[in-house]
C-alpha positions in Angstrom: 116.6 95.2 132.0 119.7 94.6 130.0 118.8 94.9 126.0 115.0 95.3 126.9 113.8 91.8 127.9 114.5 88.7 129.7 116.0 87.0 126.9 118.2 90.0 126.0 117.0 90.1 122.5 118.0 93.7 122.0 115.0 94.8 120.1 112.9 97.9 121.0 109.7 97.7 119.1 108.3 100.9 120.5 110.2 103.3 118.6 108.9 104.5 115.2 111.7 106.8 114.5 114.9 108.1 116.1 116.0 111.9 115.5 119.9 112.2 116.1 119.9 115.7 114.5 120.3 116.9 118.2 120.1 115.6 121.7 116.9 116.0 123.5 118.8 116.4 126.5 122.2 115.5 128.2 122.2 114.6 131.8 124.7 116.5 134.3 128.1 115.1 134.7 127.6 112.2 137.3 129.9 111.2 140.1 131.5 108.0 138.3 132.1 106.5 135.3 129.0 104.5 133.6 129.5 100.9 132.6 126.0 99.7 132.5 123.2 100.4 130.2 120.6 103.2 131.0 117.3 101.7 132.1 113.9 103.3 131.9 110.7 102.9 133.7 107.7 105.2 134.5 109.2 108.4 133.3 112.4 107.8 134.9 115.9 107.0 133.4 118.0 105.0 135.9 122.0 104.6 135.7 124.7 103.5 138.3 128.3 104.6 138.6 131.6 103.3 139.5 131.4 105.4 142.5 128.7 103.2 143.9 125.9 105.9 143.2 122.5 105.1 141.8 120.9 107.9 139.8 117.2 108.5 138.7 116.8 111.1 135.8 113.9 112.8 134.6 113.1 111.3 131.2 111.7 114.8 130.1 114.7 117.1 130.9 117.8 114.7 132.3 117.6 116.5 135.5 118.5 114.5 138.6 115.3 113.3 140.3 117.2 111.6 143.2 120.6 110.1 143.8 121.8 107.6 146.3 125.4 107.0 147.1 125.3 103.5 148.5 128.7 103.0 149.9 132.5 103.7 149.7 133.7 102.2 146.4 136.9 100.1 146.2 140.1 101.9 145.0 141.6 100.4 142.0 144.9 100.2 144.0 143.3 97.7 146.5 142.7 95.3 143.8 145.4 92.8 142.3 144.7 93.9 138.8 142.1 95.3 136.5 141.4 98.0 134.2 138.7 99.9 136.0 140.0 103.1 137.7 140.1 105.1 139.9 137.4 103.1 141.8 135.4 100.1 141.2 131.9 100.2 142.3 128.7 99.4 140.3 129.9 97.7 137.1 126.9 95.4 135.9 123.8 96.9 134.3 120.9 97.1 137.1 117.7 95.3 136.7 114.1 96.9 137.7 111.3 94.9 139.3 108.1 97.0 138.2 106.0 94.9 140.4 108.1 95.9 143.5 108.9 99.3 142.3 112.5 98.4 143.1 115.7 98.6 141.1 118.7 96.3 142.0 122.4 96.5 141.7 125.6 94.8 142.8 127.9 97.2 144.5 131.5 96.6 145.1 132.1 98.2 148.3 135.1 99.0 150.6 134.0 97.5 154.0 136.2 97.8 157.0 139.2 98.3 154.5 138.3 95.5 152.6 136.5 94.9 149.0 132.8 93.1 149.4 130.2 92.7 146.8 126.6 93.7 148.0 123.4 93.2 146.2 121.4 96.4 147.1 117.7 97.0 146.3 116.4 100.7 146.2 113.1 101.9 146.0 112.7 103.2 142.5 110.6 106.4 143.4 112.8 107.6 146.3 116.1 105.9 146.1 115.8 104.4 149.7 117.9 101.5 150.4 115.2 98.6 151.0 117.6 95.3 150.7 121.1 94.6 151.4 122.8 91.2 150.9 126.3 90.0 150.9 126.9 88.0 147.7 130.5 87.0 147.9 130.7 83.0 147.8 131.9 81.4 150.8 135.8 81.0 150.8 136.4 83.2 147.8 138.7 86.2 147.8 136.3 89.3 147.1 139.2 91.4 145.7 139.9 88.9 143.1 136.3 88.9 141.8 134.4 91.4 139.5 130.8 91.6 139.1 130.5 92.5 135.4 127.4 91.2 134.0 124.0 92.8 133.9 121.6 91.6 136.4 118.5 89.7 135.4 115.2 88.5 137.2 113.8 85.1 137.5 111.4 83.3 139.4 111.6 86.1 142.2 115.3 86.2 142.2 118.0 88.4 141.1 120.4 86.5 138.8 124.0 87.7 137.6 127.5 86.4 137.0 131.0 86.9 138.5 134.4 86.4 137.3 137.8 88.0 137.8 139.4 91.3 137.0 140.9 92.1 133.7 144.1 90.3 133.7 142.9 87.0 135.5 145.2 87.7 138.3 144.7 86.1 141.7 142.7 83.1 142.3 138.7 83.1 141.6 136.0 80.9 140.1 133.3 82.0 137.8 129.9 82.0 139.3 126.3 82.4 138.8 124.5 83.7 141.5 120.8 84.0 142.5 119.6 85.8 145.4 115.9 86.3 146.4 114.5 89.8 145.9 113.9 90.4 149.5 117.3 89.0 150.4 118.6 86.0 152.2 121.4 83.3 151.4 122.4 83.2 147.7 122.5 80.2 145.6 125.7 79.5 143.3 126.8 77.6 140.3 130.3 77.4 140.0 132.7 76.9 136.9 135.9 75.0 137.6 134.6 73.8 140.7 137.0 71.0 141.2 139.9 71.0 143.7 143.0 72.9 142.3 140.6 74.5 139.1 140.1 78.1 138.9 138.9 80.9 136.5 135.9 80.3 134.1 134.5 83.9 134.4 130.8 84.4 133.8 131.4 88.1 132.3 130.0 88.1 128.8 131.1 91.7 127.9 128.8 93.1 130.4 125.5 91.3 129.1 122.9 89.9 131.5 122.0 86.1 131.8 119.3 85.4 129.4 116.1 83.9 130.5 114.0 81.9 128.5 110.2 81.3 128.3 110.5 78.5 130.7 112.6 80.2 133.3 115.9 78.5 132.3 119.0 80.6 132.6 121.6 81.0 129.7 125.0 82.1 130.2 128.7 81.7 128.4 131.6 80.8 130.4 135.2 82.0 129.9 138.7 80.2 129.9 139.3 77.9 132.7 142.4 76.6 134.1 142.3 73.1 132.5 144.6 72.9 129.4 144.6 69.3 128.5 141.7 67.1 126.9 143.0 64.1 128.8 141.6 66.1 132.1 137.8 66.2 132.8 136.0 68.9 131.3 135.5 71.8 133.6 132.4 73.7 132.1 134.7 76.5 130.8 134.8 78.0 127.3 131.1 77.2 127.0 127.3 77.9 126.7 125.5 76.8 129.7 121.8 76.4 130.4 120.7 76.3 134.2 117.5 75.7 135.8 115.8 78.7 137.7 117.5 76.8 140.8 120.9 76.9 139.1 121.3 73.2 138.4 123.2 72.5 135.2 120.8 71.2 132.5 123.1 71.0 129.4 126.1 72.7 128.0 128.3 73.2 124.8 131.8 73.8 124.4 134.1 73.6 121.2 136.8 70.7 120.7 139.3 73.1 121.3 138.2 74.3 124.6 141.7 73.1 126.0 143.6 75.2 123.5 141.2 78.0 124.2 141.8 77.9 127.8 145.4 78.1 127.4 145.3 80.9 124.9 142.6 83.0 126.5 140.2 82.6 123.6 137.2 82.1 125.6 133.4 82.6 125.0 132.5 86.3 125.5 129.2 86.8 124.0 126.0 86.3 125.9 124.1 83.3 124.0 121.6 84.6 121.4 118.3 82.8 121.7 116.5 82.4 118.3 112.9 81.8 117.7 113.4 78.7 115.8 114.9 77.1 119.1 118.5 77.7 117.9 121.2 79.2 119.9 124.0 81.4 118.6 127.5 81.7 120.4 130.7 83.5 119.9 133.8 84.9 121.7 137.3 85.7 121.5 138.3 83.0 119.1 136.0 84.9 116.6 134.2 81.6 115.6 130.5 81.7 115.6 128.7 78.6 116.6 124.9 77.6 115.8 123.7 75.1 118.4 120.4 73.3 118.8 118.9 74.9 122.1 117.1 71.6 122.8 120.3 69.6 122.7 123.4 71.4 123.0 125.5 68.3 122.6 128.3 68.9 124.9 131.7 69.1 123.5 131.6 69.2 119.8 127.8 69.4 119.6 127.4 72.4 117.4 125.1 72.3 114.1 127.1 74.8 112.3 130.5 76.8 112.4 131.4 80.0 110.8 135.0 80.9 111.2 136.7 84.2 111.5 133.3 86.1 111.4 135.1 89.3 112.3 138.7 90.4 112.9 138.5 91.2 116.7 136.8 89.9 119.8 133.0 89.3 120.0 132.2 90.5 123.4 128.8 91.5 125.0 125.1 91.2 124.0 123.6 90.8 120.7 120.2 91.8 118.8 118.2 89.1 117.5 115.7 89.8 114.5 114.2 86.7 113.2 117.1 84.5 111.8 119.5 87.4 111.8 121.7 88.0 114.7 123.6 91.5 114.9 126.9 90.5 116.9 129.2 92.9 119.0 132.5 92.5 117.1 134.7 95.0 118.6 135.9 96.1 115.2 132.5 96.9 114.0 128.9 95.3 114.1 128.6 91.9 111.9 125.2 90.7 110.8 125.0 86.9 110.9 122.3 84.9 109.1 121.2 81.5 110.5 119.3 78.8 108.7 117.8 75.6 110.0 117.5 73.4 107.1 120.3 72.5 106.7 121.8 74.2 109.6 124.1 77.0 108.6 125.6 80.3 109.1 126.6 83.1 107.0 127.9 86.9 107.0 125.0 89.3 105.7 127.3 92.3 106.0 130.1 93.8 107.9 130.1 97.4 109.1 133.5 98.3 110.5 132.0 101.0 112.7 130.6 101.0 116.1 131.2 97.8 117.9 129.4 98.3 121.3 126.6 95.7 121.7 123.9 96.6 119.2 120.2 97.1 119.7 117.6 97.4 116.9 115.0 100.3 117.1 113.0 102.2 114.5 114.2 99.9 111.8 118.1 100.5 112.4 120.8 98.9 114.3 122.5 101.0 117.0 125.8 100.7 118.3 128.4 102.8 120.1 131.9 103.0 118.8 135.0 103.8 120.9 135.3 107.1 119.2 132.2 108.4 121.2 129.8 108.1 118.1 126.5 106.6 118.1 125.6 105.0 114.9 122.3 103.8 113.3 122.9 101.1 110.7 121.0 100.0 107.9 119.8 96.3 109.1 119.9 94.9 105.5 123.1 96.4 104.5 125.2 97.7 107.4 125.3 101.0 105.7 125.5 104.3 108.2 122.1 105.9 108.2 122.4 108.1 111.3 125.0 109.0 113.6 125.7 111.4 116.4 128.5 112.4 118.8 128.0 111.5 122.4 131.2 111.6 124.1 133.8 108.8 124.4 132.4 105.9 126.5 134.2 104.6 129.8 134.5 101.0 128.5 134.7 98.6 125.3 131.0 97.6 125.8 128.6 100.7 125.9 124.9 99.9 124.9 122.2 102.1 124.2 118.5 101.5 125.5 115.1 102.6 124.4 112.1 103.7 126.5 109.5 106.6 127.3 110.1 107.9 123.7 113.7 108.2 124.0 117.0 106.3 122.8 119.4 106.7 125.6 123.2 106.5 125.0 125.9 106.6 127.9 129.1 108.3 127.4 131.9 108.2 130.2 129.8 109.9 132.9 126.7 111.4 131.2 123.6 110.0 129.5 122.6 111.6 126.3 118.9 111.1 125.1 117.6 111.5 121.4 113.8 111.6 120.6 112.5 108.1 119.6 108.7 108.7 119.7 106.4 105.6 119.9 104.6 104.4 116.9 101.6 106.5 116.2 103.1 109.6 117.8 105.5 112.3 116.5 108.5 113.9 117.9 107.8 117.4 119.3 109.7 120.2 117.4 109.4 122.6 120.2 109.7 122.4 124.1 106.7 120.9 125.8 106.1 124.3 127.2 105.3 126.9 124.9 104.0 130.7 125.1 101.4 132.2 122.7 102.2 136.0 121.8 99.3 138.4 122.3 98.9 141.0 119.5 99.9 144.7 120.7 98.5 148.0 119.6 101.2 148.4 116.8 100.1 145.1 115.6 96.7 146.3 115.3 97.7 149.5 113.4 99.7 147.7 111.1 97.0 145.0 110.3 94.5 147.9 109.6 96.9 149.7 107.1 97.5 146.3 105.3 93.8 145.7 105.1 93.3 149.3 103.6 95.9 148.8 100.9 94.4 145.6 100.1 90.9 147.1 99.6 92.3 150.0 97.5 93.9 147.3 95.1 90.7 145.4 95.0 88.8 148.8 93.7 91.2 149.6 91.1 91.1 146.2 89.9 87.3 146.3 89.8 87.2 149.6 87.8 89.6 148.2 85.3 87.7 145.1 84.6 84.5 147.3 84.0 86.2 149.5 81.7 87.6 146.6 79.6 83.9 145.3 79.2 82.7 148.5 78.1 85.3 148.7 75.4 84.3 145.2 74.2 80.7 146.1 73.9 81.5 148.9 71.9 83.4 147.0 69.1 86.7 148.3 70.5 89.7 147.5 67.8 91.4 145.4 70.6 88.7 142.6 70.2 89.4 140.4 67.4 86.5 140.1 64.6 
């Protein structure tokens, strides 16, 4: 699943090192652009494309094990706006349920000439389609919706967010959607749900909804259509905690939510869940908020604020290690330190490289830059310790993953793998298949000659030693008196 676990912590504890001196393998060019994170399970790497195809790749070689073209994707020209082209297909990171041996995606499909969003479950071993379920909300315009978040699992259901196309054109409402893994009528939570309201996208820079240990769901919501504090609050520009049945449990929004809505300065980072119960949130305003996860406090309920954490938008998933959160500032990863007594936030370092949502593996912070470079940063200082060219990504929010002894990084239409051995193992320096050379007759002759030469030298040395000893016993003048 997105960033490695249900909470989206972004920490891969299995890798002991990463070798970026050369790629272990590069996949063939796939049939569309990659917007989601590569996933790994049982020796197989899974990835989905904007051409509505799902691929299973060998984790040993990168070769295609199987591929399934689900449907005809939606031409960009059929949508009112957006920045994905030439087609919009599978945008969000899939999710795998190992118990069911099934991988789930949401595909934007062209059905009878019209866009439609379908949840599709495929057999992870064969690629056979096992579940298909329409997930467009009743009464919504599918052309105005984009399913951008990664997918999550909670209580036997697939959970994801929906928002609008880039540009917020047409009329849509942000949704959190939950669908049984076996299919059936979806359940929705709607932002800006009152008559006349709209927007409030659940998009989070491609991150998946975070699911905590109690099964509650955490998302952030984008800018809504309400611009006046005198109007009722509309759940926009927020952190939302929902039950597994999608009932709103609590929320946080800054006091500037009406102005943020008007200026498109909404929350766009997935809520980061810290071990001490705090929650960290940020977005396009570039302000970081520290929240009490047990009591979000509603409007203005933050425990601490850090202003101007970075110079660009903060979009996507983060990586959480103890009280440090590595946040996805588009201008470069920023390390934020949270303290609880008293509640406070501070910048540990700013890197100015990478910017794609970070993960932590092998004691480095990994991020992908818009220049097509994978960076491994020192977690204490932000200094670049490793880097490798992988090819320019298709979007602003590419993120790496770790599994099966590999670190996997997506470029525009390929997956690049680097060796990342598990603790207690070492990366192979040779291919798994090796050939042992047998000695030839020339090798035997050469060896005999070498042995003869060595034996002759030993005879000469032995004779010299005996002669020297004889001189010493006869009182040779070379012997000091």
